[in-house]
C-alpha positions as CSV (number, residue, x, y, z in Angstrom):
1,M,131.0,21.1,73.8
2,S,130.9,24.8,73.4
3,A,133.0,26.9,75.8
4,G,130.6,29.9,75.5
5,P,131.0,33.2,73.7
6,A,134.5,34.7,73.4
7,V,135.3,37.8,75.5
8,H,137.5,40.6,74.1
9,R,140.6,41.1,76.2
10,D,140.0,44.9,76.4
11,A,136.4,44.6,77.5
12,A,135.5,45.5,81.0
13,P,134.6,42.5,83.1
14,V,130.9,42.0,83.6
15,R,129.9,41.8,87.3
16,A,127.0,39.8,88.5
17,P,124.3,41.9,90.1
18,E,124.8,42.3,93.9
19,P,122.1,41.0,96.2
20,R,119.8,43.6,97.6
21,R,121.2,43.0,101.2
22,A,124.7,43.8,100.0
23,R,123.5,47.1,98.3
24,Q,121.6,48.1,101.4
25,G,124.6,47.4,103.6
26,R,126.6,50.0,101.7
27,R,123.9,52.7,101.7
28,R,124.8,56.1,103.2
29,P,123.7,56.3,106.8
30,G,120.6,58.5,107.1
31,R,120.0,61.2,109.7
32,T,118.4,58.7,112.1
33,D,121.4,56.4,111.9
34,R,123.8,59.3,112.6
35,I,121.7,60.4,115.6
36,R,121.7,56.9,117.0
37,A,125.5,56.6,116.5
38,A,126.1,59.9,118.1
39,L,123.9,59.0,121.1
40,R,125.7,55.7,121.5
41,R,129.0,57.5,121.7
42,A,127.6,60.0,124.2
43,L,126.0,57.3,126.5
44,P,129.0,56.9,128.8
45,A,129.1,60.7,129.4
46,L,125.4,60.9,129.8
47,G,125.4,58.0,132.3
48,L,128.1,59.7,134.4
49,Y,126.2,63.0,134.3
50,A,123.0,61.3,135.4
51,A,124.8,59.5,138.2
52,V,126.5,62.6,139.7
53,R,123.4,64.8,139.4
54,L,121.1,62.1,140.9
55,T,123.6,61.7,143.8
56,G,123.7,65.4,144.3
57,M,119.9,65.6,144.4
58,T,119.7,62.6,146.7
59,A,122.1,64.2,149.2
60,M,120.1,67.4,149.2
61,A,116.8,65.6,149.5
62,A,118.1,63.5,152.5
63,W,119.2,66.6,154.4
64,A,116.0,68.5,153.4
65,W,113.8,65.7,154.8
66,W,116.0,65.6,158.0
67,I,115.4,69.4,158.7
68,G,111.8,69.3,157.8
69,K,111.8,70.8,154.3
70,H,110.3,69.3,151.1
71,P,112.9,68.6,148.3
72,R,110.4,69.1,145.5
73,T,109.6,72.6,146.8
74,L,113.3,73.4,147.1
75,L,114.0,72.3,143.5
76,G,110.8,73.4,141.8
77,H,109.4,76.4,143.7
78,L,112.2,78.5,145.1
79,W,113.4,82.0,144.2
80,D,113.1,82.5,140.5
81,G,111.2,79.2,140.2
82,I,108.3,80.9,141.9
83,W,108.2,83.6,139.2
84,Y,108.4,81.1,136.4
85,A,105.6,79.0,137.9
86,G,103.4,82.2,138.2
87,I,104.0,83.1,134.5
88,A,103.2,79.5,133.4
89,R,99.9,79.6,135.4
90,H,98.7,83.2,134.7
91,G,100.9,84.7,132.0
92,Y,102.7,88.1,132.5
93,G,101.4,91.0,134.5
94,L,102.6,90.7,138.0
95,V,104.4,93.7,139.6
96,V,105.4,93.5,143.3
97,P,107.2,96.2,145.4
98,S,110.3,95.0,147.2
99,P,109.6,94.5,150.9
100,T,113.2,95.5,151.8
101,S,114.4,98.0,149.2
102,K,112.7,101.3,148.7
103,G,112.0,102.1,145.0
104,V,112.6,98.5,143.8
105,F,109.7,96.9,142.0
106,Y,109.8,93.3,140.9
107,N,108.1,92.9,137.4
108,D,107.7,89.4,135.9
109,L,108.6,90.9,132.5
110,A,112.2,90.5,133.6
111,F,111.8,86.7,132.9
112,F,112.1,85.5,129.4
113,P,109.2,83.4,128.0
114,L,110.5,80.1,126.6
115,Y,110.8,78.1,129.8
116,P,107.4,79.1,131.3
117,G,105.9,78.5,127.9
118,L,107.3,75.0,127.8
119,V,106.0,74.4,131.3
120,R,102.6,75.6,130.3
121,G,102.7,73.2,127.4
122,V,103.6,70.2,129.6
123,V,100.7,71.1,132.0
124,T,98.3,71.2,129.1
125,V,99.3,67.8,127.8
126,L,100.1,65.9,131.1
127,P,98.0,65.6,134.3
128,V,100.8,67.2,136.5
129,T,101.1,70.4,138.5
130,V,103.1,73.4,137.3
131,V,105.9,72.7,139.8
132,T,106.2,69.1,138.6
133,A,106.1,70.3,134.9
134,G,108.8,72.8,135.7
135,L,111.1,70.1,137.0
136,L,110.3,67.8,134.1
137,V,111.3,70.5,131.6
138,A,114.4,71.4,133.6
139,W,115.5,67.7,133.8
140,A,114.9,67.1,130.1
141,A,116.8,70.3,129.3
142,A,119.7,69.2,131.5
143,G,120.0,65.9,129.7
144,A,119.9,67.7,126.3
145,A,122.5,70.1,127.6
146,A,124.8,67.3,128.8
147,W,124.6,65.7,125.3
148,G,125.3,69.0,123.6
149,V,128.3,69.7,125.8
150,Y,129.6,66.3,125.0
151,A,129.1,66.8,121.3
152,V,131.1,70.1,121.3
153,G,133.9,68.5,123.4
154,E,134.0,65.4,121.2
155,R,134.1,67.6,118.0
156,L,137.0,69.6,119.3
157,H,139.1,67.1,121.2
158,G,137.7,63.6,121.0
159,R,135.4,61.4,123.0
160,R,137.5,61.3,126.2
161,V,137.7,65.0,126.5
162,G,133.9,65.3,125.7
163,T,133.2,62.8,128.5
164,V,135.3,64.6,131.1
165,L,133.8,68.0,130.0
166,V,130.3,66.7,130.8
167,L,131.5,65.3,134.1
168,L,133.1,68.6,135.1
169,W,130.0,70.6,134.1
170,G,127.9,68.3,136.3
171,L,130.2,68.7,139.3
172,L,130.4,72.5,139.4
173,P,129.7,74.0,142.8
174,H,126.4,75.4,141.6
175,A,125.5,72.3,139.5
176,I,122.4,71.7,141.7
177,V,120.8,74.6,139.7
178,Q,120.9,72.4,136.6
179,T,118.2,70.3,138.1
180,M,116.1,73.1,139.5
181,A,113.1,74.8,137.9
182,Y,115.5,77.4,136.4
183,T,116.5,78.3,132.8
184,E,120.2,77.7,132.8
185,S,120.0,74.1,131.6
186,L,117.6,75.1,128.8
187,M,119.8,77.8,127.6
188,T,122.9,75.6,127.8
189,A,121.2,72.9,125.7
190,L,120.2,75.4,123.0
191,A,123.6,77.1,123.1
192,A,125.7,73.9,123.0
193,W,123.7,72.5,120.0
194,S,123.9,75.8,118.2
195,L,127.7,75.9,118.6
196,Y,127.8,72.3,117.4
197,A,125.7,73.2,114.4
198,L,128.3,76.0,113.6
199,Y,131.1,73.5,113.7
200,T,129.3,71.2,111.3
201,R,128.4,74.1,109.0
202,R,124.7,73.9,109.6
203,W,124.1,77.7,109.6
204,L,120.3,77.6,109.6
205,W,120.2,75.2,112.5
206,A,122.7,77.3,114.4
207,G,120.6,80.4,113.8
208,A,117.3,78.7,114.7
209,L,118.7,77.3,118.0
210,A,120.2,80.7,118.8
211,L,116.8,82.3,118.2
212,L,115.3,79.9,120.7
213,A,118.1,80.4,123.2
214,G,117.4,84.2,123.0
215,L,113.9,83.5,124.3
216,S,115.3,81.6,127.3
217,R,117.5,84.0,129.2
218,P,118.9,87.6,128.9
219,N,122.5,86.5,128.7
220,A,121.7,84.2,125.8
221,I,122.7,87.1,123.5
222,A,126.1,85.4,123.8
223,V,124.9,82.7,121.4
224,S,124.1,85.3,118.8
225,A,127.5,87.0,119.3
226,A,129.2,83.6,118.7
227,I,127.4,83.1,115.4
228,A,128.2,86.6,114.3
229,V,131.9,86.0,115.0
230,A,131.8,82.7,113.2
231,A,130.2,84.3,110.2
232,V,132.9,87.0,110.1
233,V,135.6,84.4,110.3
234,A,134.0,82.3,107.5
235,L,133.7,85.2,105.2
236,R,137.3,86.4,105.8
237,R,138.7,82.9,105.2
238,D,136.7,82.2,102.1
239,P,135.5,85.1,99.9
240,D,133.2,82.7,98.0
241,A,131.3,82.1,101.2
242,R,129.6,85.4,100.6
243,R,127.4,83.6,98.0
244,D,126.2,81.1,100.6
245,W,122.8,82.5,101.6
246,R,122.6,80.1,104.6
247,I,125.4,82.0,106.4
248,W,123.5,85.3,106.0
249,V,120.1,83.9,107.0
250,G,121.4,81.9,110.0
251,T,123.3,85.0,111.3
252,A,120.3,87.2,110.8
253,M,118.0,84.8,112.6
254,A,120.2,84.4,115.7
255,P,119.3,87.5,117.6
256,L,115.6,87.7,116.7
257,G,114.4,85.8,119.7
258,W,116.3,87.9,122.2
259,A,115.6,91.2,120.4
260,G,111.9,90.4,119.8
261,Y,111.2,89.7,123.5
262,V,113.1,92.7,124.7
263,V,111.1,95.0,122.4
264,W,107.8,93.3,123.2
265,A,108.5,93.5,127.0
266,G,109.5,97.1,126.6
267,F,106.2,98.1,125.0
268,R,104.3,95.8,127.4
269,S,105.9,97.6,130.4
270,G,105.0,101.0,128.9
271,G,108.6,102.1,128.4
272,G,108.9,101.8,124.7
273,P,111.3,99.6,122.7
274,L,114.0,99.9,125.4
275,G,111.6,99.6,128.4
276,Y,112.8,96.1,129.2
277,F,116.1,97.6,130.6
278,R,114.0,99.9,132.8
279,V,112.3,96.8,134.1
280,Q,115.7,95.3,135.0
281,R,116.8,98.5,136.7
282,L,113.7,98.4,138.9
283,W,114.9,95.0,139.9
284,G,118.2,96.6,140.9
285,S,120.0,94.9,138.0
286,R,122.0,96.9,135.4
287,F,125.3,96.7,133.6
288,D,127.8,98.9,135.5
289,F,131.1,97.4,134.1
290,G,131.7,95.5,137.3
291,R,131.7,98.4,139.7
292,D,129.1,96.8,142.0
293,A,130.9,93.5,141.9
294,F,134.2,95.2,142.8
295,L,132.6,97.1,145.8
296,F,131.0,93.9,147.1
297,T,134.3,92.0,146.7
298,R,136.1,94.7,148.7
299,H,133.4,94.3,151.3
300,L,134.2,90.6,151.5
301,F,137.8,91.3,152.3
302,T,137.1,93.9,154.9
303,G,134.0,92.5,156.5
304,R,132.2,89.2,157.1
305,D,129.3,87.8,155.2
306,S,127.6,84.5,154.2
307,M,129.7,81.6,153.0
308,A,127.8,81.7,149.7
309,Y,129.3,85.0,148.8
310,Y,132.9,83.8,149.4
311,V,132.2,80.8,147.2
312,T,130.9,83.2,144.6
313,L,134.1,85.2,144.8
314,A,136.2,82.0,144.4
315,T,134.1,80.9,141.5
316,L,134.5,84.2,139.7
317,A,138.2,84.1,140.2
318,V,138.5,80.6,138.8
319,A,136.2,81.5,135.9
320,L,138.4,84.4,134.9
321,V,141.6,82.3,135.1
322,A,139.9,79.6,133.0
323,L,138.9,82.2,130.4
324,V,142.6,83.2,130.1
325,F,143.6,79.5,129.7
326,L,140.9,79.0,127.1
327,A,142.1,82.0,125.1
328,L,145.7,80.7,125.3
329,D,144.5,77.3,123.8
330,R,143.3,79.3,120.8
331,P,139.8,77.6,120.5
332,P,137.4,78.4,117.6
333,A,136.6,82.1,117.6
334,A,132.9,81.5,118.1
335,L,133.5,79.4,121.2
336,L,135.8,82.0,122.8
337,A,133.3,84.8,121.9
338,Y,130.5,82.9,123.6
339,A,132.4,82.3,126.8
340,L,133.8,85.9,126.8
341,V,130.3,87.5,126.5
342,L,128.9,85.3,129.3
343,A,131.8,86.2,131.6
344,V,131.5,89.9,130.9
345,I,127.8,89.9,131.6
346,A,128.2,87.9,134.8
347,V,131.0,90.1,136.2
348,G,129.8,93.4,134.8
349,G,126.2,93.2,136.1
350,S,125.2,94.8,139.3
351,S,123.4,93.3,142.3
352,Y,122.7,89.6,142.9
353,Y,126.3,88.8,143.7
354,A,125.5,85.3,144.8
355,S,123.8,84.6,141.5
356,K,126.8,85.2,139.4
357,P,128.1,81.6,139.4
358,R,124.6,80.6,138.2
359,F,124.9,83.0,135.3
360,L,128.1,81.3,134.4
361,L,126.6,77.8,134.3
362,P,126.0,78.0,130.5
363,A,129.7,79.0,130.0
364,F,130.8,75.4,129.7
365,P,133.7,76.2,127.3
366,L,135.5,77.6,130.3
367,L,136.0,74.0,131.4
368,L,137.7,72.9,128.2
369,P,141.3,73.4,129.4
370,A,140.6,71.5,132.6
371,A,138.9,68.7,130.6
372,V,141.9,68.4,128.3
373,A,144.3,68.3,131.2
374,M,142.2,65.6,133.0
375,A,141.9,63.5,129.9
376,R,145.7,63.3,129.7
377,A,146.2,62.8,133.4
378,R,146.9,59.5,135.2
379,P,143.8,57.5,136.3
380,R,144.6,58.0,140.0
381,T,144.8,61.8,139.5
382,V,141.4,61.7,137.7
383,V,139.8,59.7,140.4
384,V,141.1,61.9,143.3
385,T,140.1,65.1,141.4
386,T,136.7,63.8,140.6
387,G,136.1,62.7,144.2
388,A,137.1,66.1,145.5
389,L,134.9,67.9,143.1
390,A,131.9,65.6,143.8
391,G,132.2,66.2,147.5
392,L,132.3,69.9,147.1
393,S,129.4,70.0,144.6
394,F,127.1,67.7,146.7
395,L,127.8,69.5,150.0
396,Y,127.6,73.0,148.6
397,G,124.5,72.2,146.5
398,T,122.8,71.0,149.7
399,Y,123.9,74.1,151.6
400,L,122.6,76.4,148.9
401,L,119.1,75.0,148.9
402,T,118.6,74.1,152.6
403,V,120.8,76.4,154.6
404,A,121.8,79.6,152.7
405,R,119.4,82.5,152.8
406,V,120.8,84.3,149.7
407,P,118.9,84.6,146.4
408,M,120.4,82.4,143.7
């Protein structure tokens, strides 16, 4: 009986064809697979964030009902939320003189267009009111922001630090603003994912997200600054990077949203390309290198005022200390530049002292040193610290919306 054809000893062994299932099992994961895997890793952090923010809103709502106020109105139609709702309904064009300050005129061109545009889109598609749509956009943005914050923290220090970073961001004293009809959550989401795109070398995504962030808030110029710094670092480290057109295009795209709206609003206000800054001055807001903040801080030491102002002073002090610790940890240059620009704008701007902690909400990198420390701490220390922060956040958030009479 024949034993079959002879095989040369030097010939490569012939392998039987693999079944289709085996070949499919070894295929490279696609974009959808990577997104699903990233979401699975982030789910514990997102669950914690949802739990703390829902608890905070529930505490505020319970007290609001008790004193005869409507929680939906407090979250969706208060202070700046009234202006955003008006823009979503009627577009730009409202100018109102201040009832208390002579020579101050409130012009809705001071508010950037992305958030009210999204609210208008939701109202067009769903049978809901503008206030409800504003809350839906804010809550969706808060979830996207929490995921982006986690992604940055995980990329830099691992899953545990990413989870703690999200938890700390959700337990800030002013965290109630993250679930109000305001723009901080939207900007944070776009900024966090833009920074993540930088770390994964997706320059076009980073630039596009920075462009959108620039349409959300005035201080979103910090995202463009971060991308510019990252580009300089990349070009200095690798001269061959100059031939990568994506770096140049992404960096050039980043400030277009912010600059485009500033120029458009300037011409719309009748003040030319820089007229937007006149609009801000008529609101009583300008950059004075911190002089107004210093004078108001001195007033708090020599006189008496609302508790919200003292919490603001403490928040600014902690933020500046956190900025020093962040710099000492030597984070990526883009991350440090982003946090630094936000801190400078918050401290250096005049008026609206009680709003400064809100302006710092997108500066989540300031929480990185604390997140790293908590991730390394004993479980008992983490539980006690988290409980204390939760109590402060829930009580102070309730106070801000139901008791305090200061603009946020």
